[in-house]
C-alpha positions as CSV (number, residue, x, y, z in Angstrom):
1,X,0.0,0.0,0.0
2,X,1.3,3.4,-1.0
3,X,2.5,5.6,1.8
4,X,0.0,8.3,2.7
5,X,-3.1,6.2,2.0
6,X,-5.8,6.7,4.6
7,X,-6.9,3.1,4.8
8,X,-6.1,-0.2,3.1
9,X,-8.5,-1.7,0.6
10,X,-9.6,-5.2,-0.2
11,X,-7.4,-4.9,-3.3
12,X,-4.4,-4.3,-1.0
13,X,-5.2,-7.4,1.0
14,X,-5.7,-9.5,-2.1
15,X,-2.3,-8.3,-3.4
16,X,-0.5,-9.0,-0.1
17,X,-2.1,-12.5,0.2
18,X,-1.6,-13.4,-3.5
19,X,-5.3,-14.1,-4.0
20,X,-8.3,-12.5,-5.9
21,X,-10.5,-9.9,-4.4
22,X,-13.3,-12.4,-4.6
23,X,-11.4,-14.7,-2.3
24,X,-10.8,-11.8,0.2
25,X,-14.5,-11.1,0.2
26,X,-15.4,-14.8,0.9
27,X,-12.9,-15.1,3.7
28,X,-13.7,-11.9,5.5
29,X,-17.4,-12.5,5.0
30,X,-16.9,-15.9,6.6
31,X,-18.3,-17.7,3.5
32,X,-15.1,-19.3,2.4
33,X,-15.6,-22.9,3.7
34,X,-15.9,-25.2,0.7
35,X,-14.7,-22.5,-1.7
36,X,-11.1,-21.7,-0.6
37,X,-8.7,-23.8,1.4
38,X,-8.0,-23.2,5.1
39,X,-4.4,-22.2,4.2
40,X,-5.7,-19.6,1.8
41,X,-8.2,-18.3,4.3
42,X,-5.5,-18.0,7.0
43,X,-3.2,-16.1,4.5
44,X,-6.0,-13.6,3.8
45,X,-6.7,-13.1,7.5
46,X,-3.0,-12.6,8.2
47,X,-2.7,-10.0,5.4
48,X,-5.8,-8.2,6.6
49,X,-4.5,-8.1,10.1
50,X,-1.0,-7.0,9.1
51,X,-2.4,-4.2,6.9
52,X,-4.9,-3.1,9.5
53,X,-7.7,-3.7,7.0
54,X,-11.3,-3.2,8.1
55,X,-14.2,-3.8,5.7
56,X,-16.4,-0.9,4.8
57,X,-19.5,-2.3,6.5
58,X,-21.7,0.7,5.6
59,X,-21.1,0.2,1.9
60,X,-21.5,-3.5,2.1
61,X,-24.7,-3.3,4.0
62,X,-26.1,-0.7,1.7
63,X,-25.6,-3.1,-1.2
64,X,-27.2,-5.9,0.7
65,X,-30.2,-3.8,1.8
66,X,-29.6,-4.1,5.6
67,X,-27.5,-2.5,8.3
68,X,-26.8,-5.4,10.7
69,X,-28.3,-3.4,13.5
70,X,-30.5,-4.8,16.2
71,X,-32.7,-2.9,18.7
72,X,-32.8,-4.1,22.3
73,X,-35.8,-2.8,24.2
74,X,-35.6,-3.0,28.0
75,X,-37.7,-1.4,30.8
76,X,-34.8,0.2,32.6
77,X,-31.1,0.9,32.3
78,X,-30.4,1.4,36.0
79,X,-30.4,-2.3,37.1
80,X,-27.4,-4.6,36.6
81,X,-29.7,-7.3,35.3
82,X,-30.6,-5.5,32.1
83,X,-27.0,-4.3,31.8
84,X,-26.0,-7.9,31.8
85,X,-28.7,-8.7,29.2
86,X,-27.2,-6.0,26.9
87,X,-23.6,-7.2,27.5
88,X,-24.5,-10.8,26.5
89,X,-26.5,-9.7,23.4
90,X,-23.9,-7.3,22.3
91,X,-21.1,-9.9,22.6
92,X,-22.9,-12.4,20.3
93,X,-23.9,-9.6,17.9
94,X,-20.3,-8.4,17.6
95,X,-19.2,-12.0,16.8
96,X,-21.6,-11.9,13.8
97,X,-20.9,-8.4,12.6
98,X,-24.0,-6.8,14.2
99,X,-24.4,-3.8,16.4
100,X,-26.9,-3.4,19.2
101,X,-28.9,-0.2,19.9
102,X,-30.3,-0.1,23.4
103,X,-33.7,1.6,24.0
104,X,-35.1,1.9,27.5
105,X,-38.8,2.1,27.9
106,X,-39.4,2.6,31.7
107,X,-43.2,3.0,31.4
108,X,-43.6,0.4,28.7
109,X,-44.2,3.1,26.1
110,X,-42.5,4.4,23.0
111,X,-40.4,7.6,22.5
112,X,-41.6,10.7,24.3
113,X,-44.3,12.6,22.5
114,X,-44.6,16.4,22.1
115,X,-46.2,18.3,25.0
116,X,-49.7,19.8,24.3
117,X,-49.9,23.3,22.8
118,X,-49.5,26.0,25.4
119,X,-50.5,29.7,25.5
120,X,-48.0,32.5,25.9
121,X,-49.3,36.0,26.3
122,X,-52.5,35.1,24.6
123,X,-50.8,33.5,21.6
124,X,-50.7,29.7,21.0
125,X,-47.2,28.4,21.4
126,X,-46.3,24.9,20.4
127,X,-44.0,23.1,22.8
128,X,-40.7,22.0,21.3
129,X,-41.0,18.8,19.3
130,X,-39.2,15.8,20.7
131,X,-38.1,13.7,17.8
132,X,-38.9,10.0,17.6
133,X,-35.5,8.4,17.1
134,X,-37.1,5.5,15.2
135,X,-39.4,7.5,12.9
136,X,-36.8,7.7,10.1
137,X,-34.6,4.9,11.2
138,X,-37.1,2.1,10.9
139,X,-35.5,0.7,7.8
140,X,-32.1,0.8,9.5
141,X,-33.1,-2.0,11.9
142,X,-32.8,-5.6,11.0
143,X,-34.6,-7.0,14.1
144,X,-35.7,-6.4,17.7
145,X,-35.2,-8.1,21.0
146,X,-37.6,-6.9,23.7
147,X,-38.4,-7.7,27.3
148,X,-42.0,-8.4,28.0
149,X,-42.0,-5.6,30.6
150,X,-41.4,-3.1,27.7
151,X,-43.6,-4.9,25.2
152,X,-46.1,-1.9,24.9
153,X,-43.3,0.2,23.4
154,X,-43.1,-2.1,20.4
155,X,-46.2,-0.7,18.7
156,X,-45.1,2.9,19.3
157,X,-41.7,2.3,17.6
158,X,-43.1,-0.2,15.1
159,X,-40.8,-2.8,16.4
160,X,-43.5,-5.4,16.1
161,X,-43.2,-5.1,12.3
162,X,-39.7,-6.4,12.3
163,X,-38.2,-9.8,13.0
164,X,-38.8,-10.0,16.8
165,X,-37.6,-12.1,19.7
166,X,-39.3,-11.7,23.1
167,X,-37.6,-12.1,26.4
168,X,-39.5,-13.2,29.5
169,X,-42.7,-13.6,27.6
170,X,-45.5,-16.1,27.5
171,X,-44.6,-18.4,24.6
172,X,-48.3,-19.2,24.0
173,X,-49.2,-15.6,23.2
174,X,-45.8,-14.0,22.3
175,X,-45.6,-11.3,19.8
176,X,-42.3,-12.5,18.5
177,X,-41.1,-15.1,16.0
178,X,-39.2,-16.6,19.0
179,X,-39.3,-16.4,22.7
180,X,-36.4,-16.8,25.2
181,X,-37.2,-17.4,28.9
182,X,-35.3,-18.0,32.1
183,X,-36.9,-20.9,34.1
184,X,-38.4,-18.5,36.6
185,X,-41.1,-21.1,37.6
186,X,-38.4,-23.5,38.6
187,X,-36.6,-20.8,40.5
188,X,-39.7,-20.0,42.6
189,X,-40.2,-23.7,43.2
190,X,-36.7,-24.0,44.5
191,X,-37.3,-21.1,46.9
192,X,-40.6,-22.6,48.1
193,X,-39.1,-26.0,48.6
194,X,-36.1,-24.5,50.5
195,X,-38.4,-22.7,52.9
196,X,-40.8,-25.6,53.3
197,X,-37.9,-27.9,54.1
198,X,-36.7,-25.5,56.8
199,X,-40.2,-25.8,58.4
200,X,-41.9,-22.6,57.3
201,X,-45.7,-22.6,56.9
202,X,-46.7,-19.0,57.2
203,X,-45.6,-17.0,54.1
204,X,-45.8,-13.4,52.9
205,X,-45.2,-12.7,49.2
206,X,-43.8,-9.2,48.4
207,X,-44.9,-9.1,44.7
208,X,-43.8,-6.6,42.1
209,X,-46.6,-4.2,41.2
210,X,-46.1,-4.7,37.5
211,X,-48.6,-6.3,35.1
212,X,-46.0,-8.6,33.4
213,X,-46.0,-12.3,32.5
214,X,-42.8,-13.0,34.4
215,X,-44.3,-11.7,37.7
216,X,-47.5,-13.5,37.1
217,X,-45.5,-16.7,36.8
218,X,-43.8,-16.1,40.2
219,X,-47.1,-15.6,42.0
220,X,-48.8,-18.6,40.4
221,X,-45.9,-21.0,41.0
222,X,-45.5,-19.9,44.7
223,X,-49.2,-20.3,45.4
224,X,-49.3,-23.6,43.6
225,X,-46.4,-25.1,45.4
226,X,-47.4,-24.0,48.8
227,X,-50.9,-25.3,48.2
228,X,-49.5,-28.9,48.0
229,X,-48.4,-28.8,51.7
230,X,-51.2,-28.9,54.3
231,X,-51.2,-26.1,56.9
232,X,-49.5,-23.4,54.8
233,X,-50.8,-19.9,54.7
234,X,-49.9,-17.3,52.0
235,X,-50.6,-13.6,51.9
236,X,-49.6,-11.4,49.0
237,X,-48.8,-7.7,49.1
238,X,-47.7,-5.5,46.2
239,X,-45.0,-2.8,45.8
240,X,-43.2,-1.0,43.0
241,X,-39.7,-2.3,42.4
242,X,-38.1,0.4,44.6
243,X,-36.4,0.1,48.0
244,X,-38.8,2.8,49.3
245,X,-41.9,1.1,48.0
246,X,-40.9,-2.3,49.3
247,X,-40.1,-0.8,52.7
248,X,-43.5,0.9,53.0
249,X,-45.4,-2.2,51.8
250,X,-43.5,-4.5,54.2
251,X,-44.0,-2.1,57.1
252,X,-47.7,-2.0,56.6
253,X,-48.0,-5.7,56.3
254,X,-45.9,-6.6,59.4
255,X,-47.1,-3.7,61.6
256,X,-50.7,-4.7,61.3
257,X,-52.7,-7.0,63.6
258,X,-53.0,-10.8,63.0
259,X,-50.5,-13.6,62.8
260,X,-47.2,-12.7,61.4
261,X,-45.4,-14.7,58.7
262,X,-42.1,-16.5,59.3
263,X,-41.0,-16.3,55.7
264,X,-41.0,-13.4,53.3
265,X,-40.7,-14.3,49.6
266,X,-39.7,-11.2,47.4
267,X,-40.1,-11.0,43.6
268,X,-36.6,-9.6,43.3
269,X,-33.5,-8.5,45.3
270,X,-34.3,-4.8,45.3
271,X,-37.7,-5.5,46.9
272,X,-35.9,-7.7,49.5
273,X,-33.5,-4.9,50.3
274,X,-36.4,-2.6,51.0
275,X,-38.0,-5.3,53.1
276,X,-34.8,-5.6,55.2
277,X,-35.1,-1.9,56.2
278,X,-38.7,-2.3,57.2
279,X,-38.0,-5.5,59.2
280,X,-35.1,-3.9,61.1
281,X,-37.0,-0.7,61.9
282,X,-39.8,-2.8,63.4
283,X,-37.3,-4.3,65.8
284,X,-37.3,-7.7,64.1
285,X,-34.2,-9.8,63.2
286,X,-33.4,-11.7,60.0
287,X,-33.5,-14.7,59.9
288,X,-34.4,-15.2,63.6
289,X,-37.8,-13.6,63.4
290,X,-38.3,-13.7,59.6
291,X,-36.6,-15.5,56.8
292,X,-36.3,-13.4,53.6
293,X,-35.6,-14.5,50.0
294,X,-35.1,-12.6,46.7
295,X,-34.7,-13.4,43.0
296,X,-32.0,-12.2,40.6
297,X,-28.8,-12.5,42.7
298,X,-27.7,-8.9,42.1
299,X,-24.6,-7.5,43.6
300,X,-26.6,-6.0,46.5
301,X,-27.6,-9.6,47.6
302,X,-24.1,-9.9,49.2
303,X,-23.9,-6.3,50.2
304,X,-26.7,-6.5,52.8
305,X,-26.4,-8.3,56.1
306,X,-27.2,-11.1,56.4
307,X,-26.4,-11.9,52.8
308,X,-29.6,-12.7,50.9
309,X,-30.8,-16.2,49.9
310,X,-31.9,-15.7,46.3
311,X,-32.2,-17.2,42.8
312,X,-29.3,-16.6,40.5
313,X,-30.4,-15.5,37.0
314,X,-27.6,-15.5,34.3
315,X,-28.4,-12.2,32.7
316,X,-25.6,-12.3,30.2
317,X,-26.5,-15.8,29.0
318,X,-30.1,-14.5,28.7
319,X,-28.9,-11.8,26.4
320,X,-26.7,-14.2,24.5
321,X,-29.6,-16.6,23.9
322,X,-31.9,-13.7,22.8
323,X,-29.4,-12.6,20.2
324,X,-28.7,-16.1,19.0
325,X,-32.5,-16.6,18.6
326,X,-32.8,-13.4,16.6
327,X,-29.9,-14.4,14.4
328,X,-31.6,-17.8,13.8
329,X,-34.8,-16.0,12.8
330,X,-33.0,-13.8,10.4
331,X,-31.3,-16.8,8.9
332,X,-34.6,-18.7,8.6
333,X,-33.4,-21.3,11.2
334,X,-35.3,-22.6,14.3
335,X,-33.9,-21.1,17.5
336,X,-32.7,-23.3,20.3
337,X,-35.6,-24.4,22.5
338,X,-35.8,-24.7,26.2
339,X,-35.7,-22.3,29.2
340,X,-32.4,-21.2,30.7
341,X,-31.8,-23.0,34.0
342,X,-31.6,-20.9,37.2
343,X,-30.1,-21.7,40.6
344,X,-31.0,-21.1,44.2
345,X,-28.2,-19.6,46.2
346,X,-28.7,-20.2,50.0
347,X,-27.1,-17.6,52.2
348,X,-27.7,-16.2,55.7
349,X,-31.2,-14.7,55.3
350,X,-33.0,-18.0,55.7
351,X,-33.2,-20.4,58.7
352,X,-35.8,-22.6,60.4
353,X,-38.6,-20.6,62.1
354,X,-38.5,-20.1,65.8
355,X,-41.1,-22.0,67.8
356,X,-44.2,-20.0,68.2
357,X,-45.1,-19.3,71.9
């Protein structure tokens, strides 16, 4: 390559490797198997690496009619779980030459809409227009991966008109061409069996106040499993997934009259953390007076004292499987079937109940 060139070309790679440009295209496009030898392919890769060659993906995708860009729709960006989902999805995407655009939809809706017309000194004044980032970019997306908790945003951004993979969604009524789920039902059964084996029979369920399939599964599985054991009692209370909301709901439930539970089952670790604060402020001890469980195994599960018994969800594997499923859909293949296993992690927040006086 001549000195002063801004970037090497495929012709430079072909010349350095002693092959045709067509061979370079096959090798760097990972379509060489059965067409060129392994030795030739390695020679092309070495030449490209030595020259610092990077394919002009924009030009190639323009010719092919797609941009190799995937949209990941999640309810929030502030939890490490969905950060893990993104990390896993982006890793698999990068291995296949795709990029991932992350779109948070905290209220389950699409991009912000313009504010209503206002009046200024008697004259109508239109509020500033907030652009819809997907209005003109729809054609730039090859597919969508979306959490069920953000599913309502799909219509607003027309994501349901693209190849779609749903995460944490009822496979019987999923909007997507494929559905990828963690085995949440088994995770709840593991929690219930652990507490029942310890001897607990009086349960309080701190449920997420979100109308989502994944949380409906948790409530159903907990009630179903406990109903198989005579003498159990279950009460359910609801709270937003915030520490403050969980604290308030738990305080109201435990400060009231009536028999108190010996085990508190929380829909996720953040709810459990709020419950910890309520329990301590009521003068109760964990796990002596009340065993507590979570679900997620976030970093805060080992930051609180005692450390939280919870269900470990592999968020990165979840994202990887979601991206792999979308790639399969785009290729016309059947995605891998089966839910992703989860694991109960027993720590210091659970113990046998104390004998009732």
